[in-house]
Residue, then its C-alpha position, 0 to 999 in steps of 0.5 A: x173080564x172077571x172082577x174081584x171084590x171083597x165080601x162087602x163090595x159083593x154084598x153091595x153089588x147084590x143089593x144094587x142089582x137084585x137080579x144078581x146071582x151068587x153061586x157057592x162053588x164049595x162042596x155040599x159039606x162045606x155049604x151045609x155045615x160050615x154055612x153059606x150066604x143067604x140065597x146062595x145057589x149051591x153048584x159044587x165046582x169039585x166034590x169029595x171024595x174024588x175031587x174031580x171037576x163037576x162035569x155038570x157045572x156049566x149046565x147047572x150054572x146056565x140053569x140057575x142064571x137064565x140071563x148071561x149078562x146079569x152079575x154072577x158072583x162066585x164064592x168058595x172057602x178062600x177065593x181060589x176055586x171060585x176064580x177057576x169056576x169064574x174062568x170057565x163061566x167066562x169061556x161059556x159066555x157069561x158076561x159079568x163075573x165076580x170072584x169074591x175075595x177071601x171067600x166064605x172063611x178067609x185065609x188061615x191064621x197063625x193058629x191054623x184057624x179060618x174065619x178070623x182074617x177075612x171072608x163073608x162070615x168074618x165081614x158079618x154079612x148075612x149067612x146061615x147053616x143048613 
């Protein structure tokens, strides 16, 4: 089963489970320049310029998460790519998967801006830029 949690609920889960792993599935540009949660492991689901699935995604996740029973939280920009990545990890045998709702930046607002309606950064959770 894939659990869906808000950014705050995800942060609380990570605080209660220090062994939990947060995987940021966004592109390198998003991860580095838009920002990312502190201590997030960056494993892109898709990468520019061709936007093909990362053929090493499962192997890289298994390398980052040695115990498939620990909580694995997945984050993207708004919650769609991370859900697709969680579904693939579930098929690969990971037991406790969490899709972070609204992702890092949240949905787009009426002015076509992100970061104003929801997401990790909007929730004022710890993050940094590279």
